N, C-alpha and C positions, 0 to 999 in steps of 0.2 A: 541493301547489303550491310552486313556487319563488317567490322574492320578486317577480320581475317578473311572473310569472303571476297573482299576487294582484291586480295593478292592473286586470285586465280580467275577473276572475272573482269572488273573494270580496269584494273591497272595494266594488264597485258594489252587490252584493246586500245587504251589511250596511248600506251607506249608505241604501238604499231602505227597509230595515226599521226603522232606528233614527234617521234624521235627517229634516230637512225635504226635500221632494221636489217637483218634479224638481231635481236638482243643477245649480248654475251651473258654467260652464266653469272658474272659479277653484278651486272645490272639487274638481273632478275632477283638476285639475293638482296640487292639494295632496296627493293620494294618494301621489305619489312621495316626498314628504317624510316619510311615515310608515314607509317601508320599513326604514330602519335600526332602528326600534324594534319591528319584527316579525321580526327576523333569524332567530331559532331557534324561532319558533312552529311548531307542527305544524298545517297547514291542509289539510283534505280537502274535496273537492267532489263533487257528483253532476253529471254532464254528459251531455247527450243532443243529438246533432246539432250539436255545437259551442256549445251554449248551456248556461250554468251554471244548474242547477235548485235546488241547495241547497249550503250551505257551513257549515263549523264549524271552529273553531280551538282549540288547547290551548296555553296558555302554561306553560312549565316553571318553576314557582314553588316556594317553600318555605313551610311552615306549622307553627306550634307546636301540637301536640296534647298537652295535659296535661303540658307541660314538655319534651317531646321534639320536636325540629325534624325534619320529614320532607319528602321531595319531594312536591309537590302539583301536580296538573294543573288550572290555571285555565281553565275552558271559556268561550269568548267567541265573538262573531261568528256565532252560530247563526242562519241566515236561510234562507228558502226563497222562490223566485220566486212571485209571487202566483198564477200559473196552475198551479203545481205543488204547492200546499199541500195537506195532509191526504192525502198519498199514501205516507207512511212513509219519506220520504227522510231526515228528521232522525234517526229511529230507526236507520236503517242507518249514518249517519255517526257517531252517538254510540257505537254498539257498536264500530265499527272504531277510532275515535279513542281511546276509553278502553282498548280491548284493547292498542293500541300503547303508550300512556302507561304502563299497568300493567306491561307486559312490560319497559319500560325502567326500572322501579323506582319509579314514582310511586304511593305507597301511599294518597294522599288525592286528592280532587277537590273543587273548589268552583266556584260560578257565581252569577250574578245572573239569575234566571229571567224570561222574558217572561210566564210563567204558572206559579206554583208547582206546581199539581196535575199539570202535564205532566211536570215533572222528578221529582216524587214517584214516578212510575211507573218511573223509572230509579234508584231507591234513594236519592235525595237527601232530606235532612232540613232543615227550616227553621232558620235561625239568627237571632238578634236583630239589629236594625238599629241603627247608631250614632244618637245623638241630636244634633240641631242646637239650640244654645243661643243665645238672643238676650237682650241686656241693655243698659241705658243706660250709656254711658261714665261719666256723672256718678256712678253708683252704686258705682264703684270708688274714690271719693275717699278712703276711709279708708286705702287702701294707700299713698297719697302720703306719709303721715307716718311710715311704718315704715322702720326701719333694718334691712335684711335682709342676712345674710351671703351671699356669692356675688355674681355679676354677670350682666348680660345682654350679648349681643353682637348687633348689628344689621347685616345684610349682605344683598346681593342673592343669591338662590339660585344664580345662575350661578357666582359666585365661591366660595360657601360650601357647595356641594353635598356635599363629603366629610363635613362635620360632620353634615348631615342624614342622609345614607346610613348613617353610622356609628351614629347614635342609633337609627334604625329597625332596624338589625341587633341592637342591644341589646334593643330591645322584642321582636324576634322570639324571642330566647333566653328572655325572661322572662315573656311574656304569652300565656296560653292563647288559641288561635284566630288569633293574629296571623300575617299572611302578607305576604310581600314579593315584588316583581317580580324577575326576573333583571336583572342590571346593564344589559344592552342595552336593556331597556324602561325601567328606572328613570331613566336619564340624560336622558330626554325632558324631565323637570322642569328639569334644569340647562340644557339646550340652548334651551328656550323662554325661560327667564329672565324670567318674567312675575310673579314673586312676591318679596316680601321674606322673609328667613329670620331669625327671632328665636330665639336659643338662650339657655338658662339654664345657668350654669356655676358649679361649685364647684371652685376650683383649676383644673386642666387638664381636668377631666371635664365633659362635656356631660350635664346631668341633665334637660333639658327642651327642647322645640323645637316651633315652629309656623311654618308658612308663611302668608302673608297678602298681601292687596292692599287698597287703599282706593278706593272707587268714585267719590267726589267730596267736596269740602269741604262739611261739614255733613251728610254722608251716612253710609255704613256702612263700618266696618273689617271686611272679610270674611276671617275666618280659616278655614283648613282644619282638619286634625286637630291638636288640642291634646294633645301627648304630654308626659308628665312622669313622672319616677321617684319623686317624693315631694312632699308638700305645699309644701315650700320652693320647689322648682322651679316649681310652679304659681303660687305667690305672686309670684315674680320675673317670670314672664311677664305675669301680670295687672297687676302694678305698672307695667310698661312701657306696657301698653295704657291705663292710667289717665292717663298724661301726654298723651293725645290728647283730653282733655275739651273743649278749645276748637277741635278740628279735626273730629271726627266725632260724630254724635249717638248712634250705637249700634254694637254689636259683635256679630258672630256667630262662633261656633266650632263645630267638630264634636267630640263627646266619645264615649267608649265607652258601650255600652249600660247598664253598671252604675254610671255616674257619677251623683253627686247635686249638681248645680250650685247648687241652692237652699240648700245648706249651706256654700258657699264663704265667704260673708261675711254679716254681719248687715246687714239692710236691703237686700240685693241682690234686686231684683225681676227675675225671669227668666222667659222663656218657653222651655219645653223641648218639643221636638217630634220624633217619629219617625213619619213617614208612609209606610205601605206601601200601594201601590195598583197596579193593573194597568190598562192598560199604563203604563210609564214610571217607576215608583218602587218597585222591588222590594227586599225584604230578601234577604240572601244565603242560599244553601243549600250544604250540603256532604255528603260521604259518604266512607266507607272504601272503598278499592278492594282491600284485602287484609286478611284477619284477622291476618296477621303484623304489621300496623301496631300492634296492641295489645300485642304481646309486649314486656315490659320497661317499660311505662308505669307511673308511680306509681299505686298503687291502694290502696283501703281494704280492710279485711278482708271476705272473702266467697269463696264457692266455688260455682260453678253450671255446669251443662252447658247449652249453647245449641244449638238446632237451627235452622240458617239455611235459609230457603226462598224460592223465587220470584225468585232473582237470578242474573245471569250471572256475577258475580265473587265473590260471597260465598255459600258453600254448605257443607253438611256439618254434622257434629256436632263441637263443640269444648268442651273443659273450660277454664273461666276460673278461675284461682286467684290471689287477691290477698292471701292470708294472710301472705305474707312482706313485703308493702309494695311489691313489684314484680310486676306482672301476668305470670303465666305462662299460656301458651296451649298446651294439649296435646290429644291426640285420645282419651284414655281416661278413664273415670270409672266408679265403681261404681254399682250400681242405686239407692243411697240418696241420690245427689246430686240436689238439686232441678234441674228442667229447665224451660227456657223456650223457646218457639218464636218466633223473631224474623224479621222481614223485614230487608233491608239497611238501609232507612231507620230501622227501629227500633233496630238495633244502632248505627248512626251517631249517632242522637239521644242515645243513652246515652253514647257515647264523647265526643261534643262537650259533654255535660252540660246539654242543653237540655230534656230531658223526664225525668220520674220514671217508673220502671218501671210504676207503676200506670196511667199515662196511655196506654201503648202499646196495650192492647186497645181503648180508647175511640177510638183514631185508626186502627184497622185495621192496626197495625204489629206485631202478634204476640199470642201467648197466654202470659200470665205469671201462673202461680199465686202465691198469697201468699208461699209459702216461697221461691220463686225471686226474687220481687220484693225480698224482704229482702236476699238475697245480692247481687243486682245493684245495689241501692241502696248497699250497702257498698262494692262494687268501684268503682262510678262515681258518686262524690258530685257533686251539682249544681255546675256551673261556668257562667260567663257568657263565651262566646267573643267576641272582638273581631277581625273579619276584617281590618280596616284597608284593605287594597288594594282598589281599586274598578276593575273591568275589565269 
């Protein structure tokens, strides 16, 4: 679909699937405002008799996989007309969409599923969901007395967007699982200009950042993703929030899945929540679209042959060798090499670091003998990915 064609095809269908319905005239008019932020999305539809039956889009993104930044296809806007559901249209679209994105060099794909088991059939593995942290502003009082090196800068996101974008690019390079939108999509945050941007700085370097808004006097300071490079940056950001003790009652922020907010301060009472439910509150999923994506990744010691089965994009026999510290993927191995049979979701779960090899047979994601499990465990140490981008 071209940009203008989306206005009458994929946009209304996705709105019916994921928004309140029926739409008012103002919301329909607002679709045109979204076009610049969809500029280079790949959108496919199923059409019959002039009517759109199903639609799916891919956003050309980038994601960090174990320290290597790779092109990633973010799948979004997957929707089917209510009278055309359960007829295989989404399967047709996803096959075509991922074929095209893979051919263009996208080695990874991620999405937020309407039902995880549906996308598991397409080789996607579940990833952890970020945590929402809520605490009383008054509990940050101990930070008010600290003299911290560095400073914070407080600006509207519309003016300070380059600092935010620059720091998310740093996180992309440094954080496993981290993903970012293409610039044409990311600038929507700048153009809407609906948030404050708080940055922590040491010298000229941004070391932490968070966007936020305040809902009302005596209410909640609603922070989005709390990003920081080190504990000092986190302390600088929280110290700024502590100055709102006579303005807001509580603060919420989003943190990565492996964060431990209960250890930030002594006597900090926090509520930490990660709610995954369907419909409406799903954890992300991701998959490899190419075995070549593994080549050159940092790896632990291990050597194993994998047989990939049941997938459109990952197939065949491959030797994984991490003994040099950099993963090598080749097609030959001797008969003494331990062998595991994996589905695409099984290999993806290992690559993203979310499952132990011993868990794969229990989840129907492969057959992994004990000797192969030992090798795979060495090659793919457990990691906690943080997807960040929400789409």
